[in-house]
Phi, psi and omega in degrees: 000141179277133175259114185259126180276091177298129181291348182253330185244347184093185184296133179218159178292147183299339180293346177277352188243162170230134178280133180259011177092197184295138179272165173067031174277122183260128178293140178302143182299320180227084185299335181294339181274352181278142173278176185301319181294318179294319180293318177298320177300316179295318185283322193245336186263123180231156175288150177223069190284155169265108183131215185290132183216140178260125187231156172260138178228146180239126179273079188293327182252032179215243184284348179063031179250153177268149173206169178253152183218135174256124187226145172273115185287345178282312184259350187066015179285131179273123185262330181199149174230134186206160184292152173298138180097356177237162179280152173296138177296345181255356189278147168259162182302326182291334183287336186252136177255000000 
């Protein structure tokens, strides 16, 4: 079982959380200008890397707050936990969209 360090409640079992998918997805500035393929790409296509990945997590059975987490998908090792709206302390500009 994965032990997730909630930045608000401290370490908790992963069953208390729900993963919200990839972090740092930026909504298009003018969605009305996108064609169907571009809009579908924005809504449905996400990276699924083997290695370091930035994710959104929701502490559904605790404080009910969202936060971001940087995790190695190979080892499940959590590398960083940080508030929504900020960059991962480990991220490079190319990693975040």
